[in-house]
C-alpha positions, -999 to +999 in steps of 0.1 A: +018+439-315+016+477-313+014+503-286-014+528-293+000+563-296-034+577-288-033+559-254+004+564-248+009+601-250+046+599-244+050+584-279+038+616-294+060+639-273+070+665-299+107+665-290+109+627-293+091+628-326+115+654-339+146+635-327+135+602-343+126+619-376+160+637-376+178+604-371+157+587-398+164+614-423+201+605-420+195+568-426+194+557-390+166+543-368+157+552-332+134+530-311+119+534-277+135+508-254+132+494-219+111+509-191+088+530-212+077+500-234+076+476-204+056+499-181+031+508-209+024+471-214+021+466-176-002+495-174+021+514-151+029+551-153+058+558-176+085+578-159+115+580-183+117+575-220+149+562-234+159+556-271+182+531-287+197+539-321+216+519-348+243+545-352+276+552-333+272+579-306+296+604-322+275+602-355+242+606-336+256+635-316+269+652-348+235+648-366+215+662-337+238+691-329+236+702-366+198+699-363+199+724-333+196+700-304+216+704-272+238+673-265+253+663-232+278+634-235+270+617-202+285+583-211+296+586-247+324+560-242+296+535-235+274+549-263+250+571-243+243+608-249+216+630-234+195+652-256+179+683-242+148+696-260+118+716-249+132+717-213+131+679-212+160+654-214+162+620-231+189+594-231+199+579-265+222+549-265+238+533-295+232+496-300+260+477-282+275+443-276+297+432-247+332+419-253+344+418-217+327+421-184+339+419-148+306+422-129+309+460-126+322+473-159+319+462-195+340+467-227+316+473-255+315+478-292+288+494-313+266+474-337+236+478-360+222+445-348+191+450-327+190+414-314+227+417-302+218+448-283+188+430-267+209+400-258+231+421-234+201+434-214+190+419-181+154+408-183+132+397-212+106+424-204+133+451-204+145+440-239+114+452-258+117+480-284+090+501-301+093+522-332+078+556-338+045+540-348+043+519-316+052+486-334+069+463-308+101+443-315+105+413-292+136+392-295+134+370-263+097+364-257+093+394-234+057+399-244+048+364-232+066+370-199+048+403-194+014+387-201+023+360-175+039+386-152+070+364-152+103+382-144+129+363-163+166+368-172+176+367-208+194+334-214+211+318-184+205+338-152+240+332-138+256+345-170+236+377-168+246+381-131+283+375-139+281+403-164+267+428-138+264+417-102+239+445-095+214+425-114+208+404-083+194+434-065+176+446-097+158+413-098+144+418-063+138+455-070+115+447-099+097+420-079+090+447-053+081+475-077+059+456-100+037+443-072+018+411-068+011+388-084+045+385-101+058+351-109+092+343-092+115+325-117+131+297-098+162+297-120+167+334-114+161+329-076+187+301-075+212+322-094+207+352-071+212+329-041+243+313-055+259+347-066+248+368-036+284+368-022+293+391-052+270+419-040+297+435-017+319+441-048+295+468-059+298+505-051+278+517-021+261+543-043+248+516-067+237+494-037+218+521-020+201+533-052+187+498-059+179+491-023+160+524-020+138+516-050+132+481-037+122+493-002+096+517-017+080+490-039+044+480-036+054+444-028+083+452-005+070+429+023+070+397+003+102+407-015+121+413+017+109+380+031+121+362-001+155+379+001+159+369+038+148+333+031+174+330+004+204+346+022+206+378+001+208+402+030+234+380+047+258+387+019+259+425+023+238+436+053+242+407+078+227+429+105+193+423+090+185+392+109+149+395+121+122+408+098+092+396+118+079+431+126+082+444+090+048+434+076+030+450+106+052+480+103+042+485+067+005+484+076+010+509+104+030+532+082+003+531+055-023+540+081-004+569+097+020+585+073+037+583+039+064+558+029+099+566+038+129+546+027+151+553+057+123+545+081+118+512+064+155+504+065+155+513+103+127+488+108+147+460+093+177+468+116+180+460+153+216+469+156+246+484+137+227+514+124+259+535+122+277+508+104+249+504+079+250+541+072+287+538+064+282+506+043+255+523+021+272+558+022+239+574+032+236+612+029+240+633+060+202+636+064+196+599+059+223+590+083+209+613+110+175+598+105+187+562+107+210+567+137+186+591+154+159+565+152+181+538+168+190+562+197+155+574+205+137+541+201+146+527+236+139+561+252+104+562+237+095+528+251+086+545+284+068+576+270+031+575+274+020+611+276+017+638+250+036+664+270+067+642+273+065+632+237+065+669+227+099+673+244+114+646+222+097+660+192+113+694+199+148+678+203+147+651+177+122+661+151+089+647+139+103+624+112+126+605+135+100+602+163+074+590+139+097+563+127+106+551+162+069+551+173+059+530+143+086+505+150+076+502+186+040+497+176+050+470+151+068+452+180+035+450+198+032+482+218-001+493+203-008+518+231+017+541+214-010+547+187-027+571+211+003+594+207-002+599+170-027+627+175+001+646+191+023+639+161-004+650+137-008+683+155+029+690+161+045+721+145+079+727+158+077+758+181+102+786+179+117+798+212+103+834+213+132+851+230+166+861+216+198+879+226+186+912+211+156+912+235+180+907+265+200+938+256+170+958+269+178+943+303+213+958+303+231+925+295+260+924+271+265+896+246+286+868+260+284+837+283+261+854+308+235+862+281+238+826+267+233+811+301+202+833+307+187+823+274+192+787+282+176+790+316+145+807+301+143+782+273+144+753+299+115+770+318+096+776+286+099+739+277+088+729+312+057+749+305+050+727+275+061+755+251+030+776+259+046+809+272+046+837+247+073+863+241+061+887+269+060+858+294+096+847+285+108+883+287+093+887+322+109+854+332+143+866+320+137+899+338+129+881+371+160+859+368+182+890+362+166+907+392+171+877+414+208+875+405+213+912+412+196+909+446+216+878+454 
C-alpha cells in the first residue's frame, strides 16, 4: 500500500525531500514514521512529521551538518536529533531496540533492523513507516487495525505498559482523540486496569501533557466514562469520583464557547482543586483558573441578574466565570443560561480615574489618595461601571470637599 504524495502534501515538503535524499546519498535510508503516516490513513490532519533512519545519530548529524543543515541534539543519547530547515523543524530518530526499561526510562542501542525498531513502539497503528515514495511498511498488522479502527498494543499489552507506564494514559488519549467509532481492545483495557497503580510513578509534567490531550479529544465523554468505570482515575486522581454532569457539560460548552482543558478538568472535580493543581503541576494561569472556578462556583449559585454577574466578571474574569456557569448549568440550573448574553457582551471595563487626575485636586500621593481612588471605584462599580471619567472626577471632587467641610 502507498500514500499518494499528490494527496499528502507533507510528503513533498522540500526540506524533508532534501534531508531524505542527503541521507540516501550516504548509504542510509530515512522513512516517515508514526503520527504522520497514521493520521494520513485515518484521514486526519497531519500535525508533525517525524523520520526514522537506519544510521546512528552521530553519523546522521555529521552528514546533515556537512550538507548545511542546522542540527539541535535534543535527545541524542536516545537517538533523536532535530533538524531545522526552511524555518521548520523535524525530529529524526535512529532505529533503536530496548535492552532495559523501568517504566519511565529505557536503555537502548541502535540498530539497522526496521522491525526491531517497530517492535519497541506502543500501538500497531503507530508502528507504520513510509518511504519517500509513500510506500508503507507494516510489521505488526497496523494497516488492518487502522481499517478496523482497532487501537491495539504491539504484542502483549502488559509488556508494553511495563516498558513505559505512560502508555496507559496514551491508550485512553488516542481513544479520545481519534473519536468514535474506535474499537476498544479488551486485552488493552484489562492491562490498563491491572497496571493503573503505576501511573503515579510518572512525572507530573508527563501526566498533565497526556491528560490535556485526552480532555480535548473529540470522544472525551465516552473515554472519561471508560476510565472511571475501570478505576483509572482512582489510581492518580481519586478526587474524580462523580462524572455524571460531564456529558451535559460538554454539550453546553460546545453551544456557548470553545473547548478549554482546565474548564473540563474543573467539571470533573467536586473537591480538592488545589491539591489537583499541585499533583499535575499546573502553570500559574491554569492553577488560577482551576482554583478560581471552585471558589466562585458556590457564590454564583445565587446570582440571577446581569448587574450582579458583571461584578463577578470584573473581579474574577470572563474565563473563570464562564467555566463556573457551565458547570452549574450541567448540574441542572438551566436558568443560568439567560446570563450568557451578559458574558457574550462583556469587555472588562477600565476604571477611568487614576492618581495623576487626583493631583489636580491638591492631593499628594500616599494612603489618602489610595483611599479616595478606592472609594470612587466602589461608587463606579455600584453604578454598574457606567460613569465616565468626568463623572468619576466630579465624584472624587465632591468627596474631597465633603472631607474638608467635615
